[in-house]
Every structure is written in structure tokens, then in C-alpha cells.
C-alpha positions in Angstrom: 107.8 78.0 94.4 110.2 77.9 91.4 113.1 80.2 90.2 111.5 80.4 86.8 108.0 81.4 87.9 108.3 85.1 87.0 108.8 86.4 83.4 111.4 88.8 85.0 113.6 85.9 86.1 113.2 84.2 82.7 114.3 87.4 81.1 117.4 87.8 83.3 118.3 84.2 82.8 118.0 84.5 79.0 120.1 87.7 78.9 122.8 85.9 81.0 122.9 82.9 78.7 123.1 85.1 75.6 125.9 87.3 77.0 127.8 84.2 78.1 127.6 82.8 74.6 128.8 86.0 72.9 131.9 86.3 75.2 132.5 82.6 75.6 132.1 82.7 79.4 133.6 79.7 81.2 130.8 77.2 81.4 131.5 76.5 85.1 131.2 80.2 86.0 127.9 80.3 84.0 126.5 77.3 85.8 127.2 78.9 89.2 125.6 82.2 88.1 122.4 80.6 87.1 121.3 80.0 90.7 121.3 82.1 93.9 123.9 81.2 96.4 121.5 81.5 99.3 117.8 82.1 99.7 115.8 82.6 102.8 112.0 82.6 103.0 110.4 83.8 106.2 106.9 84.3 107.6 106.2 87.6 109.3 103.3 87.6 111.8 102.3 91.0 113.1 99.4 92.2 115.2 97.3 94.7 113.2 95.7 97.8 114.7 92.4 95.9 115.0 94.0 93.3 117.3 94.1 90.5 114.7 97.3 88.6 113.7 98.2 88.6 110.0 101.1 86.7 108.5 103.1 88.0 105.5 105.6 86.2 103.4 109.1 87.6 102.9 112.4 86.8 101.3 116.1 87.7 101.4 118.1 86.2 98.6 121.9 86.4 98.0 122.8 85.6 94.4 126.6 85.8 94.4 129.1 87.0 97.0 132.3 86.5 95.0 133.2 90.2 95.1 132.1 91.0 98.7 129.1 91.2 101.0 125.6 91.2 99.4 124.0 94.5 98.5 120.4 95.1 97.4 117.2 96.7 98.4 114.1 95.6 100.4 110.9 95.8 98.4 107.4 96.0 100.0 105.0 95.3 97.2 102.0 93.0 96.5 103.8 91.3 93.6 106.9 90.3 95.5 107.7 86.6 94.9 110.7 84.3 95.3 111.3 84.3 91.6 111.2 88.1 91.2 113.4 88.6 94.2 115.9 86.1 92.8 116.0 88.0 89.5 116.5 91.3 91.2 119.4 89.8 93.3 121.0 88.5 90.1 120.8 92.0 88.5 122.4 93.4 91.6 125.3 91.0 91.2 125.9 92.3 87.7 125.3 96.0 88.7 127.9 95.9 91.5 130.4 94.1 89.3 130.0 96.6 86.5 130.5 99.5 88.8 133.6 97.9 90.2 132.2 97.8 93.7 133.5 95.2 96.3 130.0 93.9 96.8 127.8 91.0 95.7 124.2 90.9 94.6 121.3 90.5 97.0 117.6 91.5 97.3 114.8 91.2 99.8 111.1 91.7 99.8 107.8 91.3 101.6 104.6 90.5 99.8 102.4 93.4 101.0 100.7 96.6 99.9 102.3 99.1 102.3 99.5 101.6 101.5 97.0 99.3 103.3 99.0 99.4 106.6 99.2 102.1 109.2 102.6 103.6 110.2 102.6 101.4 113.4 101.8 98.3 111.3 104.6 99.1 108.8 107.0 99.5 111.7 105.9 96.2 113.2 106.3 94.5 109.8 109.7 95.9 109.2 111.0 95.0 112.7 109.7 91.4 112.6 111.1 91.0 109.0 114.5 92.3 110.2 114.5 89.8 113.1 113.7 86.9 110.8 116.5 87.7 108.3 119.0 89.0 110.9 121.0 85.7 110.6 122.1 86.5 107.1 122.5 90.3 107.0 125.2 92.5 108.6 127.8 95.1 107.5 130.2 92.3 106.5 127.5 89.9 105.2 124.7 91.6 103.4 123.7 95.3 103.5 120.0 96.1 102.6 118.7 99.4 101.2 115.4 101.0 100.3 113.5 99.9 97.2 109.9 100.1 96.0 107.5 100.6 99.0 110.3 101.3 101.5 112.3 104.5 102.4 114.8 106.0 104.8 112.4 105.5 107.7 112.2 101.8 106.9 115.9 101.6 106.9 116.1 103.3 110.3 113.8 100.7 111.7 115.9 97.9 110.2 119.1 99.4 111.6 117.6 99.9 115.1 116.2 96.4 115.2 119.4 94.8 114.1 121.4 96.9 116.5 119.1 96.0 119.4 119.6 92.3 118.6 123.4 92.7 118.6 123.5 94.9 121.6 125.2 98.0 120.1 124.6 100.5 117.3 125.6 99.2 113.8 124.9 101.9 111.2 126.6 99.9 108.5 123.9 97.2 108.4 121.8 99.2 106.0 122.2 102.1 103.6 119.7 104.8 102.6 119.3 105.8 106.2 118.3 109.3 107.4 121.2 111.6 107.8 120.6 111.9 111.5 121.6 108.3 112.1 124.5 107.8 109.6 123.0 108.3 106.2 125.0 109.9 103.3 124.5 113.2 101.6 123.4 112.6 98.0 121.9 109.1 98.6 118.2 110.0 98.1 118.7 111.5 94.7 121.7 109.3 93.6 119.8 106.9 91.3 118.1 109.7 89.3 121.3 111.8 89.2 123.2 108.8 87.9 120.5 108.3 85.1 121.2 111.9 84.0 124.9 111.5 84.1 124.6 108.5 81.8 122.3 110.4 79.5 124.9 113.1 79.2 127.6 110.6 78.6 125.6 109.0 75.8 124.8 112.3 74.2 128.5 113.2 74.3 129.3 109.9 72.4 126.6 110.8 69.9 127.9 114.3 69.4 124.9 115.9 71.0 124.1 118.1 74.0 121.1 118.2 76.3 119.5 121.6 75.9 116.2 123.4 75.5 115.5 121.5 72.2 115.7 118.1 74.1 112.4 116.5 74.9 112.0 114.0 77.7 109.2 111.7 78.9 109.5 110.0 82.3 107.5 106.9 83.2 107.5 106.8 87.0 107.7 110.1 88.8 109.1 108.9 92.1 112.4 108.2 93.8 114.2 108.0 90.5 112.1 110.0 88.2 111.8 113.1 90.3 115.6 113.8 90.7 116.2 112.9 87.1 113.5 115.3 85.9 114.8 118.0 88.1 118.4 117.7 86.8 117.3 117.6 83.2 114.9 120.5 83.7 117.9 122.5 85.2 119.9 121.6 82.1 117.2 123.3 80.1 115.5 120.2 78.7 111.7 120.1 78.1 110.3 117.4 80.3 107.0 117.0 78.4 105.4 114.1 80.2 105.6 112.3 83.6 103.5 109.6 85.2 102.7 107.8 88.4 100.3 105.0 89.3 97.3 107.2 88.6 98.3 108.1 85.0 100.4 110.6 83.1 100.3 114.3 82.5 101.6 116.1 79.4 102.5 119.5 78.1 104.2 119.8 74.6 106.2 122.9 75.8 107.4 121.2 78.9 106.0 120.8 82.4 106.8 122.9 85.5 108.9 120.2 87.2 109.3 122.1 90.4 105.5 122.4 90.7 105.0 118.8 89.8 107.7 117.6 92.3 106.2 119.6 95.2 102.7 118.2 94.3 103.8 114.6 94.3 106.1 114.8 97.3 103.2 116.2 99.4 101.5 112.8 98.9 99.2 113.7 96.1 98.6 111.9 92.8 99.3 113.4 89.3 95.7 112.7 88.3 94.6 115.3 90.7 97.0 118.0 89.5 95.0 121.0 88.3 95.4 122.5 84.8 97.2 119.5 83.4 96.5 117.5 80.2 96.1 113.9 81.1 97.2 110.9 79.1 97.7 107.2 79.9 101.0 105.6 80.9 100.9 103.6 77.7 100.6 106.8 75.6 103.6 108.3 77.5 105.8 105.3 76.6 104.9 105.7 72.9 105.6 109.5 72.7 107.8 110.9 70.0 110.6 112.3 72.3 114.3 112.5 72.3 114.7 110.7 75.7 112.4 108.2 77.4 113.1 107.2 81.0 111.2 104.2 82.2 111.7 104.7 86.0 108.9 102.7 87.6 108.7 98.9 87.4 110.0 96.1 85.2 108.4 94.8 82.0 106.6 98.0 80.8 108.1 97.8 77.3 107.4 94.4 75.8 107.2 92.7 72.4 103.6 94.0 72.2 104.4 97.7 72.3 108.1 97.8 71.3 107.3 98.6 67.7 105.4 101.7 68.9 108.3 103.2 70.8 109.6 106.4 69.1 112.2 107.8 71.5 115.7 108.2 70.2 117.4 107.2 73.6 115.9 105.0 76.4 117.6 105.4 79.8 116.5 102.5 82.0 115.9 104.1 85.3 114.0 101.0 86.6 115.3 97.5 86.8 114.3 95.5 83.7 111.7 97.9 82.2 112.4 96.4 78.7 111.8 92.7 78.3 114.4 90.6 76.4 112.0 90.2 73.4 111.5 93.9 73.2 115.2 94.8 73.3 115.8 93.2 69.9 113.0 95.2 68.3 114.0 98.5 69.8 117.7 98.1 69.0 116.9 97.2 65.4 115.0 100.5 65.2 118.2 102.3 65.9 117.2 103.4 69.4 120.0 103.5 71.9 119.3 101.8 75.2 121.3 102.8 78.3 121.0 99.5 80.2 119.6 99.3 83.7 122.7 97.8 85.4 124.6 100.9 84.3 122.0 103.6 84.1 120.4 103.2 87.5 123.6 102.1 89.3 123.9 105.5 91.0 121.8 104.3 94.0 124.0 101.3 94.8 127.2 103.4 94.2 126.2 106.0 96.7 125.0 103.2 99.0 128.5 101.9 98.8 129.8 105.3 99.8 127.4 105.4 102.8 128.5 101.9 103.9 132.2 103.0 103.7 131.5 106.2 105.5 129.6 104.3 108.2 132.5 101.8 108.7 135.0 104.7 108.9 132.7 106.9 111.0 133.9 109.7 108.7 131.4 111.5 106.4 131.9 113.3 103.2 130.4 116.5 101.8 127.9 116.5 98.9 130.5 117.7 96.4 132.7 114.8 97.2 129.9 112.3 97.0 128.7 113.6 93.6 132.2 113.8 92.2 133.0 110.2 93.1 129.6 109.1 91.7 130.4 110.9 88.4 133.8 109.3 88.2 132.6 105.8 88.7 129.8 106.1 86.3 132.0 107.8 83.7 134.5 104.9 83.9 131.7 102.3 83.8 130.0 103.9 80.8 133.2 104.2 78.8 134.0 100.5 79.5 130.5 99.4 78.3 130.7 101.6 75.2 134.1 100.2 74.3 132.8 96.6 75.0 129.9 97.3 72.6 132.3 98.3 69.9 134.6 95.4 70.6 131.9 92.7 70.4 129.7 94.6 67.9 126.7 94.3 70.2 124.2 96.6 71.8 124.9 98.5 75.0 122.4 96.3 76.8 124.5 93.2 75.9 127.8 95.0 76.4 126.9 96.0 80.0 126.3 92.4 81.0 129.4 91.2 79.2 131.5 93.8 81.0 130.1 92.7 84.4 130.6 89.0 83.6 134.3 89.7 82.6 134.9 91.0 86.1 132.9 88.3 87.8 134.6 85.5 85.8 138.0 86.7 86.9 137.0 86.9 90.6 135.2 83.6 90.7 138.0 81.6 88.9 140.6 83.2 91.1 138.7 82.2 94.3 138.0 78.7 92.9 135.3 76.3 94.0 134.9 74.6 97.4 135.2 71.7 97.7 137.6 71.5 94.7 
């Protein structure tokens, strides 16, 4: 088990070093940011429905807590590893800093295919995992949230298990909960909505406007892709292609997003949608569209396919969908990348709102949530845009530099213990 096992961590590490060099980051700050502050590996034995015991491996990693408690999702996926989880925790550190949140970066995961487990088995897995990581999470320590393979129900189980261990209800231990037990309005669609806010900010800077002549392709029609597609569709844009794990569908005049959303949210795959033209996920990524939103997993645009990308703007709805090697090629083609730690920060921002509401036991209306989300993303976007102009670098590099400027100040102010 090594930090550098996954290409994703290697990519994040390289981006950190490059940004540090450009901005002349204090070498002691850089050295501390290269490694997670705390990493917990756990084994999770559960009894399956057939009576047999099966053990799963899980992680909770806290990368940096200089700005506040850890914040980051819990991922249930077959490819979860120590290295990938550490990379995601590092990205969360930068994402929280860039958004100006009083939170650090963390991430958790269990190596499992949740589709192979029954609902009872998933509940058992979640509750045992929560018990094993309970020592390092909490509303003033580390606040998990949903990620790939987990949802509001998962968070309800985490909250309930943690509360039972402590002896009283603690809604602030997780975010992304159902509304009935302390969730926030606007949380479910926050990441996708934030992606669209950032697209509109970018178009404003470019002197453009999203309208009926704007074409969009979305790789990953799920928690992020669906609300992003719905908002763009409502703005009049033509969402010409969407995809899920089964493949992609296409219509040159624009898809009926409402119909597609209802189909997918009923538990069905896009490959089974009737009267649709089917293409591959690879073909979707290479389409000649105005806006491409990679909103599924990391590493889908690499040095091998970067030269085939034709979109004018790429909004990174997923974490790390473009590898470091590919960023250079795409930027040189004049394509604007709205970086992940800015573009998909809507989820963690509204998670922060949920955490605050839970601590106060006072909840906001949807208009307030969306207005505050807009304001934070507007401020963050403008700061990154100005940083890109100041350093003469891409938005991708500028986002990381902007985050590091905030982290450097906090870390140097707090100092090192022992001195």
C-alpha cells in the first residue's frame, strides 16, 4: 500500500508541485501538503444474506485540517484504494480552501460494488464502517457526505449509527442527509447547479450567453449530470448527448432531458431508452460541442484522447476527469477548462450550509441556499480568473494557486508543532 499507487494521486501530486513552483510556495508548506495528516484503514466484516461472513476494506483519510474539520465524501466502489482516497482527500483540501470554507480536506471509501449487495447488506456494511471510523469523525472533527455509490439513505445510516454510539442525536456528523432528519434544501442538486453557475460565469467573461444555439454533451448522467442538464435545458441550451455506465445517447437537435431524467431516476439504463441514437462514451467525449461536462469519474480525458477533444469549454463536474498530461494539450488548443475544485464545489458548499444549519438547529429556505451558493461561487470564480491573468496561467493552475495562497497563510499562521 503506497500513496503513489494510483495515477490519480500521481496527477494530484504533480499539479501541486507545479502550482507551488509557479507561485513560489513556501517549501515547508509544500512538504506538509504532500502527505495526508491522518489515514485510517479498517476491515469491515458483515454477514451476508446467505449467512456467510465477508470482509471488506475501507478507509478514512484526512489530508489537511488547517482551516477546520475534515470534509469529504464516502465512496462505495470496486476501485477504492488507499492511494485514490488520499488523492481525493487532497483535492478536498484545495476545494474547501478555494471556496473560503472553514473546513479541511478528507475522504472515505469502501472497496465494494454496492450493486452486488442487498439493501440489508448495504445497511450492515455502512453501519459497521461507521463504527470502525467513529473515532476520527464527528461534527467538530470530520464530516462525511455522499459520493459515488452512496446517497442520502447511506448518510442517514451513518448519522444514526454514530448517534447511537454517542448516546444522543448528532445531525451534524454528516451532510447530504434526507430532509426528514436534518438535511438541507438544495443539497441534492447543488453540485450540478454549481457547475452551471460556473459555466455561466465563464460565458460572461467570454462575452457569450448560454442560449438555444449552445450545444452541450454530458459524460455521466447521474447526481451531477442530471441537475446540470436540467438547468442548462431550462436555459434553452441543446443537450445533445448524455451517458451512463451503459453507454451514451445522442440527438443533434437536443434530447428531451425531462424524459431522460425520469427514465434514469426510475433505475433504468440509457442503453434501454427507446427511440434513442446510441453512441459510445468515447464518442461523446470527442463530440464537436460548445460545452463538455465530464461528470462521472476521474481520468476519462488523457494524453491518448486529448487531441480529439473538440469542445470549446470543458466544465469538470467530476473530480480529476482530465489527467495532468491531457490538460497541457487541451489548453494549447485554446479550450477553456473550468477546473474541478472550482466547478464542482457546489456540493461541498451546500454541505457546509447543511452542517451550519444542523449546528444552529435553524434551517434556510431554498432561495437562501441557492443565493448563498451563487455568491460564494461567483467570488471564487472571479478570484481564479484574476489569478490566471496575474500569473499568466490556465484556469486549472490558477484554481490550485488560489487555494494554496489561502492554505499557506493559514498554515504559516498556525505554525508547526513541535516548533
